[in-house]
Every structure is written in structure tokens, then in C-alpha cells.
KELO-505614 format. One line per 10 residues: number of its first residue (from 1); for each residue x, y, z of N, C-alpha, C, O. Coordinates in Angstrom, 3 decimals, m for minus. Layout:
<rs>
NUM> X Y Z X Y Z X Y Z X Y Z ~ ...
</rs>
This chain:
<rs>
1> m23.791 m46.307 5.764 m23.517 m45.295 4.643 m22.615 m44.246 5.182 m22.786 m43.781 6.309 ~ m21.679 m43.875 4.410 m20.687 m42.848 4.819 m21.210 m41.465 4.273 m21.501 m41.348 3.083 ~ m21.317 m40.494 5.099 m21.690 m39.207 4.724 m20.468 m38.342 4.279 m19.510 m38.178 5.035 ~ m20.523 m37.831 3.118 m19.375 m36.974 2.587 m19.546 m35.576 3.017 m20.637 m35.007 3.059 ~ m18.350 m35.022 3.354 m18.273 m33.615 3.827 m18.535 m32.671 2.685 m19.284 m31.709 2.855 ~ m17.964 m32.895 1.557 m18.094 m31.990 0.428 m19.184 m32.504 m0.596 m19.657 m33.635 m0.482 ~ m19.538 m31.699 m1.528 m20.498 m32.077 m2.528 m19.988 m33.188 m3.412 m18.795 m33.466 m3.532 ~ m20.988 m33.804 m4.023 m20.644 m34.910 m4.994 m20.206 m34.195 m6.300 m20.914 m33.350 m6.847 ~ m18.987 m34.590 m6.767 m18.415 m33.995 m7.945 m19.003 m34.598 m9.224 m18.709 m34.103 m10.312 ~ m19.792 m35.611 m9.131 m20.398 m36.189 m10.354 m21.473 m35.303 m10.902 m22.498 m35.096 m10.252
11> m21.264 m34.767 m12.099 m22.134 m33.798 m12.708 m23.363 m34.410 m13.306 m24.297 m33.683 m13.647 ~ m23.411 m35.752 m13.456 m24.539 m36.465 m14.137 m25.112 m37.389 m13.196 m25.360 m38.528 m13.594 ~ m25.365 m37.058 m11.975 m25.983 m38.003 m11.036 m27.426 m38.129 m11.283 m27.837 m38.467 m12.393 ~ m28.234 m37.868 m10.277 m29.619 m38.022 m10.441 m30.413 m36.790 m10.777 m31.554 m36.611 m10.351 ~ m29.755 m35.925 m11.576 m30.388 m34.656 m11.888 m30.991 m34.783 m13.323 m30.539 m35.567 m14.158 ~ m32.077 m33.923 m13.547 m32.679 m33.960 m14.860 m31.792 m33.522 m16.007 m30.818 m32.805 m15.774 ~ m32.075 m33.909 m17.204 m31.168 m33.567 m18.325 m31.092 m32.171 m18.611 m30.057 m31.731 m19.111 ~ m32.168 m31.329 m18.329 m32.138 m29.923 m18.556 m31.119 m29.165 m17.731 m30.716 m28.074 m18.135 ~ m30.650 m29.725 m16.517 m29.730 m28.988 m15.780 m28.312 m29.577 m15.845 m27.413 m29.081 m15.167 ~ m28.101 m30.631 m16.652 m26.718 m31.201 m16.799 m25.995 m30.342 m17.677 m26.580 m29.760 m18.590
21> m24.653 m30.201 m17.459 m23.831 m29.368 m18.316 m23.754 m29.954 m19.827 m23.943 m31.148 m20.060 ~ m23.482 m29.072 m20.752 m23.362 m29.515 m22.136 m22.083 m30.336 m22.202 m21.070 m29.951 m21.617 ~ m22.118 m31.487 m22.924 m20.930 m32.279 m23.055 m20.229 m31.968 m24.331 m20.812 m31.928 m25.414 ~ m18.909 m31.741 m24.158 m18.012 m31.457 m25.284 m17.281 m32.672 m25.724 m17.640 m33.783 m25.333 ~ m16.265 m32.507 m26.525 m15.525 m33.670 m27.065 m14.758 m34.435 m25.908 m14.698 m35.664 m25.890 ~ m14.180 m33.633 m24.952 m13.442 m34.278 m23.885 m14.129 m34.210 m22.516 m13.475 m34.440 m21.499 ~ m15.400 m33.908 m22.466 m16.096 m33.805 m21.220 m16.995 m32.552 m21.137 m17.205 m31.911 m22.167 ~ m17.519 m32.185 m19.993 m18.381 m31.051 m19.823 m17.672 m29.715 m20.306 m16.472 m29.506 m20.130 ~ m18.481 m28.893 m20.892 m17.971 m27.582 m21.313 m18.344 m26.497 m20.338 m19.480 m26.396 m19.874 ~ m17.342 m25.687 m20.043 m17.681 m24.504 m19.192 m17.781 m24.848 m17.700 m18.348 m24.053 m16.949
31> m17.267 m25.976 m17.237 m17.383 m26.314 m15.782 m15.950 m26.405 m15.283 m15.038 m26.704 m16.055 ~ m15.748 m26.147 m13.991 m14.441 m26.206 m13.372 m14.108 m27.714 m13.065 m14.910 m28.438 m12.476 ~ m12.871 m28.143 m13.502 m12.498 m29.560 m13.267 m12.481 m29.901 m11.762 m12.230 m29.013 m10.947 ~ m12.734 m31.130 m11.387 m12.773 m31.576 m10.005 m11.393 m31.332 m9.359 m11.334 m31.066 m8.159 ~ m10.325 m31.410 m10.089 m8.992 m31.266 m9.497 m8.852 m29.792 m9.044 m8.287 m29.525 m7.983 ~ m9.361 m28.852 m9.838 m9.240 m27.351 m9.459 m10.167 m27.111 m8.280 m9.838 m26.274 m7.440 ~ m11.328 m27.800 m8.157 m12.186 m27.571 m6.950 m11.450 m28.146 m5.686 m11.457 m27.519 m4.627 ~ m10.870 m29.251 m5.811 m10.134 m29.788 m4.667 m9.028 m28.909 m4.235 m8.840 m28.647 m3.047 ~ m8.240 m28.418 m5.271 m7.127 m27.555 m4.935 m7.587 m26.236 m4.351 m6.928 m25.714 m3.452 ~ m8.669 m25.685 m4.814 m9.220 m24.474 m4.198 m9.687 m24.663 m2.762 m9.503 m23.785 m1.919
41> m10.297 m25.821 m2.488 m10.622 m26.112 m1.073 m9.460 m26.070 m0.101 m9.514 m25.450 0.961 ~ m8.381 m26.774 m0.523 m7.189 m26.839 0.340 m6.524 m25.405 0.359 m5.982 m25.020 1.395 ~ m6.553 m24.672 m0.675 m5.984 m23.293 m0.619 m6.774 m22.436 0.351 m6.196 m21.665 1.117 ~ m8.075 m22.563 0.323 m8.856 m21.771 1.274 m8.577 m22.153 2.752 m8.520 m21.303 3.640 ~ m8.412 m23.441 2.957 m8.120 m23.916 4.326 m6.729 m23.432 4.681 m6.557 m22.915 5.785 ~ m5.729 m23.559 3.832 m4.389 m23.076 4.182 m4.395 m21.598 4.470 m3.797 m21.138 5.442 ~ m5.084 m20.846 3.609 m5.178 m19.389 3.734 m5.753 m19.059 5.088 m5.201 m18.224 5.805 ~ m6.865 m19.704 5.460 m7.494 m19.464 6.698 m6.526 m19.768 7.928 m6.484 m18.985 8.877 ~ m5.810 m20.830 7.891 m4.867 m21.152 8.878 m3.741 m20.101 9.002 m3.306 m19.760 10.102 ~ m3.306 m19.625 7.884 m2.234 m18.573 7.804 m2.767 m17.269 8.385 m2.069 m16.632 9.174
51> m3.949 m16.858 8.033 m4.544 m15.628 8.552 m4.775 m15.690 10.096 m4.494 m14.743 10.831 ~ m5.324 m16.911 10.555 m5.492 m17.026 12.018 m4.111 m16.966 12.744 m3.955 m16.286 13.758 ~ m3.204 m17.641 12.229 m1.859 m17.646 12.861 m1.229 m16.174 12.837 m0.642 m15.744 13.829 ~ m1.358 m15.490 11.780 m0.850 m14.121 11.800 m1.597 m13.192 12.729 m0.998 m12.308 13.341 ~ m2.893 m13.382 12.840 m3.625 m12.564 13.833 m3.205 m12.915 15.300 m3.144 m12.055 16.179 ~ m2.931 m14.188 15.496 m2.481 m14.558 16.878 m1.093 m13.953 17.171 m0.873 m13.406 18.252 ~ m0.165 m14.054 16.215 1.147 m13.528 16.365 1.026 m11.987 16.527 1.721 m11.440 17.383 ~ 0.239 m11.306 15.807 0.071 m9.801 15.951 m0.511 m9.515 17.366 m0.026 m8.604 18.037 ~ m1.447 m10.205 17.794 m2.131 m9.944 19.146 m1.080 m10.207 20.198 m0.956 m9.428 21.143 ~ m0.323 m11.272 20.068 0.800 m11.550 21.017 1.794 m10.433 21.123 2.201 m10.032 22.213
61> 2.198 m9.910 19.908 3.135 m8.782 19.824 2.532 m7.564 20.499 3.187 m6.940 21.334 ~ 1.309 m7.214 20.161 0.746 m6.052 20.777 0.569 m6.198 22.260 0.791 m5.234 22.993 ~ 0.184 m7.341 22.732 0.098 m7.630 24.135 1.445 m7.384 24.768 1.497 m6.721 25.805 ~ 2.544 m7.876 24.211 3.817 m7.640 24.708 4.244 m6.118 24.792 4.881 m5.657 25.739 ~ 3.841 m5.425 23.747 4.058 m3.908 23.786 3.379 m3.300 24.860 3.968 m2.481 25.565 ~ 2.115 m3.634 25.076 1.264 m2.961 26.162 1.841 m3.345 27.520 1.930 m2.492 28.403 ~ 2.227 m4.579 27.708 2.742 m4.948 29.026 4.053 m4.279 29.237 4.323 m3.885 30.372 ~ 4.949 m4.099 28.201 6.208 m3.553 28.432 6.086 m1.990 28.743 6.898 m1.425 29.475 ~ 5.011 m1.331 28.134 4.834 0.060 28.257 4.285 0.358 29.711 4.498 1.437 30.265 ~ 3.647 m0.553 30.226 3.061 m0.418 31.668 4.026 m0.590 32.720 3.748 m0.207 33.857
71> 5.154 m1.136 32.453 6.116 m1.494 33.509 6.952 m0.320 33.852 7.822 m0.413 34.718
</rs>
């Protein structure tokens, strides 16, 4: 059995009827679509990578300033 990293996007799995979302004409009402959830996950990952990269570049630049000032 393969373990999934993310949650199961099936809204009507083995949950009781009282906690299932209300069904509208084209699907669940008031829930975020699976495509938007997947997009948000990748945007968070990309944002994290960008922030870590910027912090690394800033640290490298400050280190260069400190080493140049000490010479």
C-alpha cells in the first residue's frame, strides 16, 4: 500500500453524512476545488524556496561587506 503525502481530496470517503459538504448542482458548495488546493501547495513550496534563496543571498552579501570592512 502506498502512503500519500497529502490528504485525501475525496470529500465523501468514509465520513458520516453529517460532516459531508452540502451537494449543489455541480458539486460540493462552499468548498475549495482540488485544483486550487494543489496550486496553493505548489505556490507555498515555491515561495519558501524563494525566501530561503533570498536569505542566503542576503547573508552572503552581508558576509562580503563584513570581510571587506575588516581588511
